[in-house]
Each structure stands twice: as structure tokens, then as C-alpha cells.
PASEBA-1860 file (N, C-alpha, C; in nm, 3 decimals):
! residues 60
1> XXXXXXXX> 20.615/29.499/8.198/20.546/29.357/8.189/20.426/29.342/8.103 ~ 20.324/29.290/8.003/20.230/29.345/8.003/20.144/29.211/8.101 ~ 20.028/29.244/8.089/19.863/29.238/8.175/19.846/29.112/8.076 ~ 19.856/28.991/8.095/19.788/28.865/8.042/19.604/28.898/8.081 ~ 19.580/28.857/7.990/19.445/28.842/8.006/19.373/28.692/7.909 ~ 19.279/28.637/7.989/19.191/28.518/8.024/19.120/28.529/7.859 ~ 19.120/28.471/7.757/19.075/28.435/7.621/18.958/28.443/7.651 ~ 18.819/28.498/7.569/18.728/28.509/7.574/18.680/28.421/7.495
9> XXXXXXXX> 18.730/28.353/7.415/18.700/28.206/7.318/18.767/28.107/7.302 ~ 18.696/28.002/7.327/18.788/27.866/7.304/18.720/27.791/7.226 ~ 18.818/27.657/7.157/18.829/27.655/7.045/18.788/27.481/7.122 ~ 18.600/27.418/7.109/18.585/27.300/7.121/18.559/27.223/6.983 ~ 18.551/27.037/7.079/18.542/26.932/6.961/18.326/26.910/6.970 ~ 18.319/26.912/6.844/18.146/26.864/6.855/18.137/26.722/6.799 ~ 18.094/26.655/6.868/18.161/26.532/6.834/18.041/26.437/6.828 ~ 17.967/26.323/6.712/17.862/26.256/6.727/17.893/26.145/6.789
17> XXXXXXXX> 17.868/26.092/6.878/17.888/25.990/6.948/17.863/25.853/6.840 ~ 17.773/25.857/6.780/17.727/25.739/6.722/17.821/25.642/6.641 ~ 17.888/25.805/6.574/18.032/25.759/6.463/18.158/25.810/6.476 ~ 18.180/25.927/6.552/18.271/25.931/6.521/18.327/26.089/6.489 ~ 18.262/26.062/6.417/18.294/26.186/6.287/18.260/26.342/6.424 ~ 18.353/26.449/6.354/18.309/26.599/6.425/18.352/26.681/6.379 ~ 18.336/26.845/6.412/18.367/26.950/6.404/18.452/27.029/6.500 ~ 18.478/27.134/6.510/18.574/27.218/6.574/18.488/27.342/6.527
25> XXXXXXXX> 18.450/27.389/6.644/18.367/27.561/6.689/18.437/27.597/6.794 ~ 18.417/27.739/6.809/18.446/27.818/6.877/18.339/27.856/6.983 ~ 18.391/27.876/7.156/18.281/27.878/7.173/18.290/28.021/7.306 ~ 18.252/28.117/7.279/18.251/28.215/7.382/18.224/28.143/7.535 ~ 18.360/28.192/7.666/18.317/28.151/7.712/18.316/28.244/7.830 ~ 18.263/28.434/7.787/18.228/28.489/7.892/18.083/28.489/7.907 ~ 18.014/28.454/7.752/17.814/28.466/7.756/17.754/28.376/7.805 ~ 17.665/28.402/7.915/17.614/28.368/7.994/17.476/28.231/7.906
33> XXXXXXXX> 17.483/28.258/7.779/17.443/28.175/7.720/17.489/28.018/7.643 ~ 17.600/28.040/7.678/17.752/27.940/7.615/17.765/27.806/7.819 ~ 17.653/27.858/7.870/17.718/27.764/7.996/17.697/27.639/7.970 ~ 17.785/27.572/8.021/17.787/27.416/7.988/17.784/27.303/7.814 ~ 17.718/27.205/7.838/17.786/27.156/7.736/17.698/27.191/7.640 ~ 17.727/27.209/7.468/17.669/27.284/7.383/17.653/27.160/7.274 ~ 17.509/27.182/7.255/17.436/27.107/7.122/17.435/27.132/6.994 ~ 17.409/27.075/6.894/17.348/27.132/6.761/17.392/27.065/6.646
41> XXXXXXXX> 17.292/27.022/6.598/17.260/26.970/6.447/17.306/27.014/6.366 ~ 17.388/26.928/6.319/17.535/26.912/6.158/17.476/26.828/6.108 ~ 17.504/26.797/5.983/17.517/26.734/5.894/17.654/26.588/5.903 ~ 17.593/26.510/5.901/17.698/26.379/5.955/17.722/26.345/5.781 ~ 17.808/26.355/5.746/17.845/26.210/5.647/17.837/26.124/5.650 ~ 17.899/26.026/5.734/17.911/25.934/5.745/17.729/25.788/5.672 ~ 17.640/25.892/5.810/17.484/25.867/5.843/17.433/25.945/5.706 ~ 17.481/26.057/5.669/17.412/26.061/5.532/17.284/26.148/5.565
49> XXXXXXXX> 17.301/26.215/5.717/17.157/26.294/5.773/17.184/26.402/5.871 ~ 17.131/26.500/5.933/17.163/26.583/6.002/17.113/26.487/6.165 ~ 17.212/26.501/6.261/17.230/26.438/6.341/17.252/26.555/6.440 ~ 17.243/26.517/6.648/17.255/26.630/6.715/17.456/26.566/6.778 ~ 17.487/26.657/6.713/17.661/26.688/6.784/17.678/26.739/6.930 ~ 17.708/26.728/6.995/17.753/26.772/7.132/17.932/26.731/7.146 ~ 17.960/26.840/7.282/18.051/26.899/7.344/18.154/26.794/7.376 ~ 18.260/26.725/7.308/18.336/26.667/7.348/18.462/26.700/7.389
57> XXXX> 18.561/26.648/7.481/18.712/26.679/7.520/18.794/26.692/7.384 ~ 18.900/26.789/7.378/18.973/26.799/7.345/19.109/26.745/7.315 ~ 19.142/26.661/7.268/19.320/26.611/7.338/19.372/26.706/7.351 ~ 19.411/26.647/7.477/19.583/26.746/7.550/19.684/26.741/7.423
END
């Protein structure tokens, strides 16, 4: 049998709470810099400006 290793990267959902628009992004789980929730400034086409997107739950 092959050994199963835990994946180092997972797919997360970056969502703007104001409009509900979202991006998907990969997150490195082994890095100390990506502990906790991620925040990024990205372009929101619904608002037509750059706003802060935060990590949200992915649907199961």
C-alpha cells in the first residue's frame, strides 16, 4: 500500500461580504505565513473598485 501524505495546498474561497462576489485561491497549509484567515485587496466588478476580500467557507 502506498503512504498517503497530507496535501500541502488547499483551495479556499476569497469573498467580499458586501456584494458576495468571490475568487478562488490556493493556500499553502505548511507555511507559517498563511496561518489564520487570509485577506487580500482585489477588484470587485460589482462595485467597480478594489476592496478587501477575506477567506470564507467553501461549500461541502
